[in-house]
C-alpha positions in Angstrom: -177.0 -171.3 28.6 -176.1 -174.9 28.4 -175.1 -177.5 31.0 -171.6 -177.5 29.4 -171.3 -173.8 30.1 -172.3 -174.3 33.7 -170.3 -177.4 34.2 -167.1 -175.6 33.3 -167.4 -173.7 36.6 -168.5 -176.6 38.8 -167.8 -177.4 41.5 -167.7 -173.9 42.8 -165.2 -172.9 45.4 -167.1 -172.6 48.7 -166.1 -169.0 49.1 -167.3 -168.2 45.5 -170.6 -170.0 46.3 -171.0 -168.1 49.5 -170.4 -164.7 47.8 -172.9 -165.5 45.0 -175.4 -166.8 47.5 -175.1 -163.6 49.5 -176.1 -161.6 46.5 -179.1 -163.7 45.4 -181.7 -161.7 47.4 -180.3 -158.2 46.7 -177.3 -156.3 45.4 -174.7 -155.4 48.0 -171.4 -153.6 48.3 -168.2 -155.4 49.3 -168.3 -154.9 53.0 -172.0 -156.0 53.1 -171.1 -159.1 51.1 -168.4 -159.9 53.7 -170.8 -159.4 56.6 -173.5 -161.6 54.9 -171.1 -164.4 54.2 -169.9 -164.4 57.8 -173.5 -164.2 59.1 -174.8 -167.0 56.9 -171.9 -169.3 57.7 -172.0 -168.6 61.4 -168.5 -167.3 61.2 -167.1 -170.4 59.5 -166.3 -168.5 56.3 -164.4 -165.3 56.6 -163.2 -163.1 53.7 -160.3 -160.7 54.0 -160.7 -157.6 51.8 -158.0 -158.7 49.3 -159.5 -162.1 48.8 -163.0 -160.7 48.6 -162.2 -158.1 45.9 -160.0 -160.5 43.9 -162.9 -163.0 43.9 -165.4 -160.3 42.9 -163.1 -159.2 40.0 -163.0 -162.8 38.8 -166.7 -163.1 39.1 -167.2 -159.9 37.1 -164.8 -161.2 34.4 -166.7 -164.5 34.2 -170.1 -162.8 34.0 -171.3 -164.3 37.2 -171.9 -161.0 38.9 -172.1 -157.5 37.6 -171.8 -154.0 38.9 -175.2 -152.4 39.5 -176.6 -149.0 40.4 -176.8 -148.1 44.1 -180.1 -149.5 45.4 -182.7 -146.8 46.1 -183.0 -147.9 49.7 -179.3 -147.1 50.3 -180.0 -143.4 49.7 -176.9 -141.4 49.2 -174.0 -143.6 49.8 -170.2 -143.2 49.5 -169.6 -142.6 45.8 -166.6 -144.9 46.0 -168.8 -147.8 47.1 -169.6 -150.3 44.3 -172.6 -152.5 44.4 -172.8 -156.0 42.8 -175.6 -158.2 41.7 -175.9 -161.7 40.4 -176.4 -162.1 36.6 -178.8 -164.5 35.0 -175.8 -166.8 34.4 -174.7 -166.4 38.0 -178.2 -167.4 39.2 -178.2 -170.5 37.0 -174.7 -171.4 38.2 -175.7 -171.0 41.9 -178.8 -173.2 41.3 -176.6 -175.8 39.6 -174.1 -175.8 42.5 -177.0 -176.1 45.0 -178.4 -179.1 43.1 -174.9 -180.7 42.9 -174.5 -180.3 46.7 -178.1 -181.7 47.3 -177.3 -184.7 45.2 -174.0 -185.2 47.0 -175.7 -185.0 50.4 -178.4 -187.5 49.3 -175.8 -190.2 49.1 -176.7 -193.0 51.6 -173.2 -193.1 53.1 -173.6 -189.5 54.2 -176.8 -190.1 56.2 -176.6 -189.8 60.0 -175.9 -193.1 61.7 -173.5 -194.4 59.0 -170.2 -195.1 60.7 -168.2 -196.6 57.9 -169.4 -200.2 58.0 -172.5 -201.5 56.3 -173.8 -198.9 53.9 -177.3 -200.4 54.0 -178.0 -198.8 57.3 
């Protein structure tokens, strides 16, 4: 994949980034994604079911996530439950967004102690 393919999606909506980040370690079903996003954000990001599943549908369409088999450690789960994992493209996109955010935060004017005056502090 090229930088052009990735840049078409950047910057990521914060909720999209949170959902993809929640899936980086392991596949999960919708409710577990919701829980992980809320846990990782300390409750700052909340996802109502409608918004979550609309976003997942878009991520599926864009090839960022994919439906995967039920993980073995889940045992027999509700057959209606769908599990989602991040695609190779989704991982590259998450890495590109993380890099973009790191570069943004590296800007001197965002360092602690800067109060809007002299940017050389």
